[in-house]
VOBA-1610 file (N, C-alpha, C; in pm, whole numbers, padded with zeros to 5 digits, always signed):
BEGIN
Unk+06761+15209+12458Unk+06853+15100+12547Unk+06967+15053+12482Unk+07069+15086+12550Unk+07200+15041+12469Unk+07216+14866+12488Unk+07242+14815+12349Unk+07259+14663+12366Unk+07372+14626+12419Unk+07402+14504+12488Unk+07514+14460+12544Unk+07603+14424+12422Unk+07734+14452+12439Unk+07828+14437+12335Unk+07877+14284+12335Unk+07908+14229+12223Unk+07944+14066+12229Unk+08094+14082+12270Unk+08140+13978+12359Unk+08273+13983+12384Unk+08359+13897+12297Unk+08431+13967+12213Unk+08486+13888+12087Unk+08624+13867+12136Unk+08645+13869+12282Unk+08774+13852+12319Unk+08780+13716+12412Unk+08658+13666+12402Unk+08643+13535+12495Unk+08730+13420+12412Unk+08791+13338+12516Unk+08884+13255+12467Unk+08818+13133+12424Unk+08885+13108+12311Unk+08850+12984+12248Unk+08867+12863+12299Unk+08804+12747+12295Unk+08829+12643+12340Unk+08981+12571+12297Unk+09062+12529+12388Unk+09197+12486+12339Unk+09160+12339+12250Unk+09244+12360+12143Unk+09253+12217+12075Unk+09305+12104+12148Unk+09236+11988+12129Unk+09309+11888+12206Unk+09425+11812+12121Unk+09520+11792+12228Unk+09649+11752+12153Unk+09683+11605+12162Unk+09763+11555+12095Unk+09837+11409+12095Unk+09969+11424+12125Unk+10015+11371+12217Unk+10163+11368+12264Unk+10226+11232+12228Unk+10340+11208+12164Unk+10427+11099+12108Unk+10561+11112+12187Unk+10606+11000+12221Unk+10728+10991+12258Unk+10797+10896+12165Unk+10896+10923+12078Unk+10930+10828+11964Unk+11080+10790+11982Unk+11108+10658+11985Unk+11245+10628+11987Unk+11303+10624+11859Unk+11419+10712+11832Unk+11484+10711+11704Unk+11627+10649+11705Unk+11686+10645+11588Unk+11819+10613+11572Unk+11861+10619+11450Unk+11964+10705+11449Unk+12006+10786+11334Unk+12071+10673+11198Unk+12118+10568+11267Unk+12175+10450+11159Unk+12208+10331+11252Unk+12236+10211+11170Unk+12247+10091+11251Unk+12332+10083+11378Unk+12454+10168+11371Unk+12539+10175+11465Unk+12518+10278+11587Unk+12460+10358+11556Unk+12432+10482+11672Unk+12356+10441+11774Unk+12351+10521+11888Unk+12265+10478+12004Unk+12133+10538+11992Unk+12033+10488+12023Unk+11896+10535+12028Unk+11863+10623+12126Unk+11776+10727+12079Unk+11748+10827+12181Unk+11599+10862+12154Unk+11514+10939+12252Unk+11358+10967+12215Unk+11381+11105+12182Unk+11256+11135+12122Unk+11218+11264+12059Unk+11060+11268+12103Unk+11031+11396+12150Unk+10881+11401+12180Unk+10817+11505+12082Unk+10698+11473+12037Unk+10622+11546+11936Unk+10471+11561+11993Unk+10426+11699+11951Unk+10293+11729+12012Unk+10192+11764+11870Unk+10105+11687+11853Unk+10004+11720+11725Unk+09878+11742+11765Unk+09803+11810+11674Unk+09661+11848+11698Unk+09570+11708+11664Unk+09460+11688+11745Unk+09417+11561+11751Unk+09294+11576+11632Unk+09280+11483+11576Unk+09181+11471+11464Unk+09092+11346+11484Unk+08956+11329+11473Unk+08901+11204+11498Unk+08945+11100+11385Unk+08961+10972+11426Unk+08980+10862+11336Unk+09151+10834+11317Unk+09223+10932+11387Unk+09373+10923+11372Unk+09431+10783+11413Unk+09526+10742+11350Unk+09589+10628+11391Unk+09749+10664+11382Unk+09833+10570+11419Unk+09961+10605+11458Unk+10029+10638+11320Unk+09999+10579+11205Unk+10046+10605+11071Unk+10003+10752+11040Unk+09895+10798+11064Unk+09853+10934+11012Unk+09922+11025+11091Unk+09973+10991+11234Unk+10036+11093+11316Unk+10171+11088+11254Unk+10236+10977+11218Unk+10388+10987+11169Unk+10387+11075+11025Unk+10257+11048+10962Unk+10256+11108+10835Unk+10250+11282+10867Unk+10183+11329+10965Unk+10168+11448+10996Unk+10318+11501+11061Unk+10395+11426+11115Unk+10532+11474+11176Unk+10616+11461+11035Unk+10573+11386+10947Unk+10680+11394+10822Unk+10625+11509+10736Unk+10507+11568+10735Unk+10483+11685+10664Unk+10539+11815+10749Unk+10561+11788+10873Unk+10604+11927+10949Unk+10666+11874+11069Unk+10803+11852+11034Unk+10906+11758+11152Unk+10964+11871+11251Unk+10862+11911+11331Unk+10896+12012+11469Unk+10874+11950+11576Unk+10944+11910+11669Unk+10944+11840+11806Unk+10844+11936+11900Unk+10844+11872+12003Unk+10748+11938+12114Unk+10818+12092+12160Unk+10942+12094+12158Unk+11015+12195+12189Unk+11011+12324+12087Unk+10959+12267+11961Unk+10952+12390+11861Unk+11075+12383+11774Unk+11162+12264+11788Unk+11271+12253+11710Unk+11258+12184+11577Unk+11290+12229+11468Unk+11306+12144+11332Unk+11385+12039+11361Unk+11333+11927+11309Unk+11409+11803+11336Unk+11401+11712+11183Unk+11472+11600+11174Unk+11474+11523+11052Unk+11334+11451+11075Unk+11254+11435+10954Unk+11132+11351+10957Unk+11156+11202+11010Unk+11061+11151+11090Unk+11086+11027+11141Unk+11051+10902+11036Unk+11168+10823+11018Unk+11158+10694+10908Unk+11073+10590+10981Unk+10957+10538+10913Unk+10912+10419+10922Unk+10856+10329+10794Unk+10806+10221+10786Unk+10784+10170+10677Unk+10624+10118+10691Unk+10557+10138+10573Unk+10418+10107+10578Unk+10402+10082+10418Unk+10271+10018+10384Unk+10244+10001+10236Unk+10086+09980+10255Unk+10023+09888+10282Unk+09854+09878+10234Unk+09771+09956+10332Unk+09819+09990+10466Unk+09737+10077+10554Unk+09632+10007+10585Unk+09624+09875+10573Unk+09485+09806+10625Unk+09518+09672+10687Unk+09608+09668+10752Unk+09671+09553+10811Unk+09666+09418+10734Unk+09730+09431+10623Unk+09752+09316+10536Unk+09900+09318+10488Unk+09973+09395+10491Unk+10126+09366+10438Unk+10222+09360+10550Unk+10182+09390+10676Unk+10279+09359+10784Unk+10390+09460+10794Unk+10376+09542+10692Unk+10506+09618+10704Unk+10534+09756+10821Unk+10420+09791+10861Unk+10432+09883+10975Unk+10444+09831+11113Unk+10488+09712+11137Unk+10496+09652+11269Unk+10595+09729+11355Unk+10556+09780+11478Unk+10643+09850+11563Unk+10596+09837+11707Unk+10654+09864+11795Unk+10620+09850+11977Unk+10558+09984+11981Unk+10421+09990+12020Unk+10348+10092+12060Unk+10287+10070+12199Unk+10347+10162+12295Unk+10306+10152+12429Unk+10335+10001+12492Unk+10453+09958+12450Unk+10509+09841+12501Unk+10462+09713+12434Unk+10381+09715+12336Unk+10304+09614+12259Unk+10340+09612+12114Unk+10399+09499+12065Unk+10433+09484+11917Unk+10286+09473+11863Unk+10288+09559+11746Unk+10152+09551+11676Unk+10151+09627+11546Unk+10050+09635+11467Unk+10046+09721+11338Unk+10010+09862+11379Unk+10087+09964+11302Unk+10071+10117+11337Unk+09945+10153+11291Unk+09901+10073+11156Unk+09783+10119+11086Unk+09676+10093+11166Unk+09669+09967+11236Unk+09540+09949+11318Unk+09541+09996+11457Unk+09648+10067+11489Unk+09658+10146+11624Unk+09580+10269+11632Unk+09464+10294+11667Unk+09393+10403+11681Unk+09426+10488+11788Unk+09443+10607+11770Unk+09492+10731+11895Unk+09367+10701+11982Unk+09248+10696+11949Unk+09130+10695+12065Unk+09162+10599+12177Unk+09212+10488+12120Unk+09228+10350+12197Unk+09361+10367+12296Unk+09447+10455+12274Unk+09578+10461+12323Unk+09614+10544+12416Unk+09659+10478+12550Unk+09710+10586+12650Unk+09811+10676+12609Unk+09810+10809+12679Unk+09894+10910+12638Unk+09991+10935+12761Unk+10098+10984+12738Unk+10182+10968+12615Unk+10208+10853+12550Unk+10178+10857+12389Unk+10187+10738+12297Unk+10346+10699+12299Unk+10407+10596+12313Unk+10539+10554+12303Unk+10565+10470+12201Unk+10629+10520+12093Unk+10654+10430+11973Unk+10799+10412+11961Unk+10832+10283+11937Unk+10942+10202+11939Unk+10965+10115+11809Unk+11107+10090+11779Unk+11111+09972+11676Unk+11114+09852+11737Unk+11096+09745+11681Unk+11113+09626+11724Unk+11223+09573+11739Unk+11265+09528+11862Unk+11419+09517+11892Unk+11469+09377+11852Unk+11391+09274+11835Unk+11422+09145+11787Unk+11516+09156+11653Unk+11472+09266+11582Unk+11542+09268+11462Unk+11640+09379+11456Unk+11739+09400+11387Unk+11835+09507+11379Unk+11762+09617+11324Unk+11772+09738+11386Unk+11733+09878+11346Unk+11815+09909+11235Unk+11738+09971+11113Unk+11799+10037+11010Unk+11810+10187+11033Unk+11716+10250+11061Unk+11690+10382+11105Unk+11576+10410+11167Unk+11558+10472+11296Unk+11421+10496+11352Unk+11339+10378+11368Unk+11226+10381+11319Unk+11144+10265+11328Unk+11148+10168+11211Unk+11242+10170+11129Unk+11277+10080+11007Unk+11373+09991+11054Unk+11324+09836+11052Unk+11401+09736+11095Unk+11444+09641+10977Unk+11531+09562+11002Unk+11566+09464+10877Unk+11535+09331+10965Unk+11424+09274+10861Unk+11353+09149+10901Unk+11399+09023+10825Unk+11554+09032+10787Unk+11612+08921+10728Unk+11608+08779+10799Unk+11621+08808+10928Unk+11626+08693+11029Unk+11473+08607+11002Unk+11378+08660+10988Unk+11266+08579+10977Unk+11235+08529+10832Unk+11279+08618+10717Unk+11276+08576+10585Unk+11363+08457+10564Unk+11483+08454+10618Unk+11595+08358+10633Unk+11546+08213+10672Unk+11463+08252+10791Unk+11407+08113+10857Unk+11296+08056+10754Unk+11217+08144+10677Unk+11126+08092+10574Unk+11201+08006+10475Unk+11329+08065+10424Unk+11386+07985+10315Unk+11440+07861+10383Unk+11494+07856+10505Unk+11539+07761+10576Unk+11427+07626+10558Unk+11343+07637+10598Unk+11212+07542+10603Unk+11150+07535+10451Unk+11188+07594+10363Unk+11129+07604+10237Unk+10994+07627+10231Unk+10944+07747+10270Unk+10810+07793+10278Unk+10748+07829+10158Unk+10749+07745+10077Unk+10691+07752+09942Unk+10636+07623+09870Unk+10582+07638+09752Unk+10529+07517+09678Unk+10619+07499+09556Unk+10726+07405+09569Unk+10813+07410+09454Unk+10753+07336+09331Unk+10720+07410+09233Unk+10661+07355+09107Unk+10755+07422+08976Unk+10742+07360+08879Unk+10803+07386+08754Unk+10717+07491+08681Unk+10755+07602+08669Unk+10643+07702+08618Unk+10689+07719+08451Unk+10741+07633+08383Unk+10790+07650+08265Unk+10679+07606+08164Unk+10571+07521+08213Unk+10455+07484+08142Unk+10330+07475+08232Unk+10218+07476+08148Unk+10098+07498+08232Unk+10079+07336+08296Unk+10055+07345+08428Unk+10035+07201+08494Unk+09894+07172+08500Unk+09796+07271+08470Unk+09656+07247+08485Unk+09646+07271+08634Unk+09499+07235+08681Unk+09455+07270+08821Unk+09547+07154+08883Unk+09560+07207+09025Unk+09609+07118+09127Unk+09523+07018+09180Unk+09551+06919+09268Unk+09475+06839+09334Unk+09395+06919+09436Unk+09269+06871+09471Unk+09162+06957+09547Unk+09200+06916+09707Unk+09183+07008+09763Unk+09217+06982+09922Unk+09081+06964+10002Unk+09059+06861+10085Unk+08944+06846+10154Unk+08900+06973+10240Unk+08761+07004+10240Unk+08726+07137+10293Unk+08758+07148+10430Unk+08749+07041+10523Unk+08782+07062+10641Unk+08936+07118+10653Unk+09029+07042+10586Unk+09175+07086+10600Unk+09185+07229+10531Unk+09107+07256+10435Unk+09139+07397+10363Unk+09097+07491+10471Unk+09003+07474+10543Unk+08963+07584+10651Unk+09051+07629+10723Unk+09112+07531+10808Unk+09222+07570+10905Unk+09353+07601+10815Unk+09385+07551+10705Unk+09511+07586+10637Unk+09493+07721+10626Unk+09369+07773+10569Unk+09358+07909+10527Unk+09381+08002+10647Unk+09349+07966+10758Unk+09383+08047+10882Unk+09535+08074+10886Unk+09617+07955+10860Unk+09761+07962+10879Unk+09820+08055+10750Unk+09727+08063+10634Unk+09775+08136+10519Unk+09770+08299+10536Unk+09706+08332+10643Unk+09691+08450+10669Unk+09819+08549+10713Unk+09930+08454+10750Unk+10036+08514+10810Unk+10107+08617+10679Unk+10132+08753+10741Unk+10180+08859+10658Unk+10312+08885+10696Unk+10400+08778+10760Unk+10535+08822+10769Unk+10555+08959+10863Unk+10489+08982+10953Unk+10486+09117+11006Unk+10606+09098+11122Unk+10626+08997+11170Unk+10740+08973+11284Unk+10696+09005+11417Unk+10556+09020+11439Unk+10511+09061+11569Unk+10531+08944+11648Unk+10512+08833+11617Unk+10517+08700+11697Unk+10666+08676+11746Unk+10765+08704+11639Unk+10887+08698+11695Unk+10942+08795+11804Unk+10873+08927+11780Unk+10924+09023+11891Unk+10855+08986+12016Unk+10743+08922+12009Unk+10681+08889+12152Unk+10718+08754+12195Unk+10804+08681+12134Unk+10882+08537+12185Unk+11004+08581+12262Unk+10985+08546+12391Unk+11122+08556+12448Unk+11232+08476+12411Unk+11202+08372+12339Unk+11332+08280+12292Unk+11373+08333+12168Unk+11313+08429+12105Unk+11395+08497+11976Unk+11451+08625+12020Unk+11602+08608+12020Unk+11682+08708+12048Unk+11808+08695+11978Unk+11903+08792+12013Unk+12024+08808+11961Unk+12132+08701+12001Unk+12097+08624+12129Unk+12167+08505+12155Unk+12120+08373+12125Unk+12002+08363+12045Unk+11961+08235+12007Unk+11948+08232+11843Unk+11956+08132+11779Unk+11905+08101+11650Unk+11775+08046+11632Unk+11685+08070+11711Unk+11563+07991+11716Unk+11484+08077+11572Unk+11439+07987+11515Unk+11365+08040+11385Unk+11239+08103+11420Unk+11162+08084+11540Unk+11031+08148+11571Unk+10930+08097+11528Unk+10799+08142+11573Unk+10683+08058+11561Unk+10626+08072+11423Unk+10657+08185+11342Unk+10597+08214+11201Unk+10657+08095+11113Unk+10785+08068+11098Unk+10830+07965+11015Unk+10789+07812+11041Unk+10749+07799+11176Unk+10700+07664+11221Unk+10554+07650+11187Unk+10484+07743+11196Unk+10349+07738+11140Unk+10342+07728+10974Unk+10437+07793+10932Unk+10433+07782+10774Unk+10488+07643+10744Unk+10537+07564+10790Unk+10584+07441+10769Unk+10450+07360+10773Unk+10377+07382+10881Unk+10242+07283+10894Unk+10152+07356+10789Unk+10141+07453+10737Unk+10068+07510+10603Unk+10098+07419+10500Unk+10244+07420+10450Unk+10284+07381+10319Unk+10312+07235+10338Unk+10308+07165+10433Unk+10326+06998+10459Unk+10165+06968+10420Unk+10073+07055+10461Unk+09916+07013+10438Unk+09895+07032+10303Unk+09969+07091+10216Unk+09923+07133+10071Unk+09960+07007+10005Unk+09846+06964+09914Unk+09859+06835+09831Unk+09985+06833+09742Unk+10035+06946+09707Unk+10151+06930+09626Unk+10275+06966+09727Unk+10265+07060+09807Unk+10375+07097+09901Unk+10412+06961+09994Unk+10347+06876+10015Unk+10371+06768+10104Unk+10460+06689+10058Unk+10513+06686+09928Unk+10612+06601+09865Unk+10756+06654+09935Unk+10754+06752+09998Unk+10882+06820+10041Unk+10867+06803+10199Unk+10768+06735+10251Unk+10732+06743+10392Unk+10863+06695+10461Unk+10915+06592+10460Unk+11012+06548+10511Unk+11138+06633+10534Unk+11173+06710+10417Unk+11283+06825+10418Unk+11248+06938+10514Unk+11117+06984+10524Unk+11100+07089+10616Unk+11081+07020+10749Unk+11045+06923+10779Unk+11055+06860+10917Unk+11187+06829+10974Unk+11269+06807+10886Unk+11412+06803+10908Unk+11485+06905+10950Unk+11425+07025+10875Unk+11496+07153+10906Unk+11471+07202+11048Unk+11319+07173+11091Unk+11260+07188+11217Unk+11357+07116+11328Unk+11417+07016+11281Unk+11491+06917+11365Unk+11634+06975+11400Unk+11668+07042+11315Unk+11820+07109+11323Unk+11840+07216+11458Unk+11929+07235+11498Unk+11987+07333+11586Unk+11904+07468+11553Unk+11825+07517+11664Unk+11761+07649+11649Unk+11595+07620+11569Unk+11589+07497+11562Unk+11437+07454+11508Unk+11344+07453+11617Unk+11286+07388+11606Unk+11133+07377+11714Unk+11171+07338+11853Unk+11303+07291+11874Unk+11331+07270+11997Unk+11358+07396+12066Unk+11359+07509+12013Unk+11402+07620+12078Unk+11270+07689+12122Unk+11142+07639+12113Unk+11035+07698+12176Unk+11025+07659+12324Unk+10993+07765+12385Unk+10985+07752+12528Unk+10831+07756+12590Unk+10737+07765+12504Unk+10605+07743+12521Unk+10538+07857+12615Unk+10602+07969+12590Unk+10564+08113+12652Unk+10406+08133+12601Unk+10380+08100+12474Unk+10238+08133+12412Unk+10225+08292+12411Unk+10332+08359+12401Unk+10325+08501+12386Unk+10285+08545+12239Unk+10326+08437+12133Unk+10306+08444+12002Unk+10170+08458+11962Unk+10101+08376+12024Unk+09945+08347+11979Unk+09883+08456+12032Unk+09903+08532+12132Unk+09830+08639+12192Unk+09874+08780+12129Unk+09979+08768+12059Unk+10035+08889+11996Unk+09995+08910+11842Unk+09962+08773+11800Unk+09952+08764+11640Unk+09835+08864+11583Unk+09842+08959+11519Unk+09735+09049+11466Unk+09633+08972+11390Unk+09653+08855+11344Unk+09559+08791+11247Unk+09486+08666+11315Unk+09533+08659+11453Unk+09473+08544+11532Unk+09508+08408+11485Unk+09629+08393+11424Unk+09681+08247+11380Unk+09691+08163+11489Unk+09646+08044+11509Unk+09673+07965+11600Unk+09815+07910+11595Unk+09923+07963+11640Unk+10044+07948+11612Unk+10084+07833+11720Unk+10037+07855+11839Unk+10078+07737+11954Unk+10029+07590+11899Unk+09911+07591+11832Unk+09860+07461+11781Unk+09947+07418+11681Unk+09988+07493+11587Unk+10090+07484+11470Unk+10216+07429+11543Unk+10263+07479+11647Unk+10360+07441+11711Unk+10359+07312+11766Unk+10251+07270+11843Unk+10211+07133+11885Unk+10203+07026+11794Unk+10145+07066+11676Unk+10138+06978+11563Unk+10275+06922+11502Unk+10340+07030+11482Unk+10488+07008+11426Unk+10580+06953+11513Unk+10556+06953+11660Unk+10628+06896+11767Unk+10581+06740+11749Unk+10450+06714+11738Unk+10424+06566+11707Unk+10471+06522+11575Unk+10475+06612+11482Unk+10526+06550+11346Unk+10658+06525+11332Unk+10747+06595+11403Unk+10898+06584+11405Unk+10940+06474+11486Unk+10869+06435+11582Unk+10891+06329+11665Unk+10872+06203+11598Unk+10737+06205+11527Unk+10722+06072+11434Unk+10835+06064+11338Unk+10868+06162+11263Unk+10971+06165+11149Unk+11114+06122+11221Unk+11138+06149+11352Unk+11272+06098+11415Unk+11260+05952+11442Unk+11144+05896+11474Unk+11146+05764+11494Unk+11144+05687+11363Unk+11087+05735+11266Unk+11085+05679+11114Unk+11214+05680+11075Unk+11312+05784+11090Unk+11432+05792+11061Unk+11535+05674+11126Unk+11511+05676+11265Unk+11579+05546+11330Unk+11549+05417+11283Unk+11413+05392+11245Unk+11374+05246+11193Unk+11441+05227+11058Unk+11474+05341+10976Unk+11504+05327+10863Unk+11670+05309+10831Unk+11736+05309+10957Unk+11875+05315+10945Unk+11930+05165+10948
//
């Protein structure tokens, strides 16, 4: 009896694909455009690993060779804040954006609150200048050993630790409708950092300076209380609570200044 021959021509199952639509920009002065890419799916993929794949083989969905997509990343574990971008309309960290949890095609864009340098790379100077403006640091003389600093009460330390999780990713500024090219609003990140450093036993000696910076044009009065920031923050920082506390603190300081005149 002749044995049935194995059909070696049977079709193999088609590999699962992941489709990306990436907004690109060649330089700060050029117009943005979109380019589509299609990649083979791998379990556990995130947006960063997909961008790395495009960098290794920069061929778009038309089969055309193109320039690699530019983006920023560092820690790849949602700590540095460098890989912030808009993914499917939501500002977030690309390293934490798992392909399995995203609707396709996956649309990737740069955050438009900040000037675009190239592709997904942005200039976050606006945010860093805001932190300089409110003196978001502890000013100490580092020329000699000061010894251990004063202890912070545990209850205060616990909520201050939550504020210290800020990684200057800029997501809260991107989500805030009051932060745009037409305003000079410093944004929720800097306001929350004022609360953090004014609560520090050493940092509180500059508390009045920070509050007065918030009282200047573009300061805390620019907040429209949309509360988008607290919903978008990847670290779950209570930004609206900080804004409310700083609103109260600046009001008290304003009356204090009036009575001292």
